[in-house]
C-alpha angles and dihedrals in degrees: 000000000000118000112246113247112249130209090256090053090050091049092050090050092053093046091050100040105018093086128220093313093065092043092052090050091049091051090053091047094049092052091048093050093045094052092041091052090052090050091053090050091052092048093049100043103021119183131141093259095058091043091053091046092054090047091053091049092048089055087070094052107034120075108216118203091222104100092214089067092047089056091060097035108034091153089073090075084074104026094054089067088065096045129099129164096186123064091214090052090051093045096050093048094046094048090053091044091052094053097042095036095054092051091044091054091050093053098039122003144272095267094054089049092057093046091047090051092050096042094048093043092051093044092050091051092050092050091050090052092049090048090055090054095047096040106030091170089075087073100193110162104189143015129216136156143070094253096108092048094045094046088050091056091045093049093047090052094045096050093043094049105019093166094055110117128217128189107249108218085353090286115065119060109224130175109252093229090062092054092046092052091048091053091048095049093047090055092042093055091042095060112128095021117132094223098125092254123123096225093168089056090052093050092044092052092046094048093050089047089056092047091048093067095050106111087348094184096047119106091232094054110128093236092048091050091049090049091050090049094051093044091049089055090049091049090050093055092044089054091044092056095040097253097122098095111148117239123210115223118213134174125235113285093036096280116144121245112273120235127217130209122251089252093054091045093051092046093051090046091051092049092050091048091051091050090048090052091053092050093047091051088052090051092051091051104037107012133250094287090063090070122102120238090255092053092049090049090049092052091047092052091047091052090053096051108094 
């Protein structure tokens, strides 16, 4: 008799096979639950000590526009893009991330999705801080939310594949470029409003997202340079802690790994991209379920190749 799949089994499956999109959503959800749990504890037990503790913890997740705070908590320029205090805010951002992230992974790969999320989120936060300095009358004191990062991913996808169609409200097929332009214009014409929304962060994330797909495979592409920078930091710390031991890759039977020329590599890459384009066109016309098992496996392998 087969063992019934539990919620934990399902969660493990999604973490392992859901790709970077699901992992980013889970990261946002974990931060939200953690901060919400702390808020409940403070409300139930009160006390100055707990209140101060929550304030100190929030300092590591909330990006304040006062540069003196950024000096002491620079990590918040990243952590704020995973932070939400409203469930509706979290839900709306994660729904959009799921739709855009899945398509982004199919066209590019999981690694590029993560770096695009981080780059657009950081860039949006920086633009919002600069806007507060240039336009102090806006008077926004802190920044939280994944909106800038998510809009960056959405804009990158839209300007790379403008003819790609998405089902608006699950019913009406709309070209993704139209939705992206609507989002951009709404934020553009909302600049300066005291509505509690970081519109400059949205625009900053979207603009960097658009720039990130320009000459996407070139070594001087902004996303590629950001990826190299982050990976060089990671390599530095690995070397610092003695984790940079080289590993020799061999094939079964003891044969060494074969190498291919640049010409062969580029040709294989072009063929895989053409096959990916055909499958994505099929998805836009007939839906994901119309794919064969081989096509689904191919997309999954492509999303894993960083």
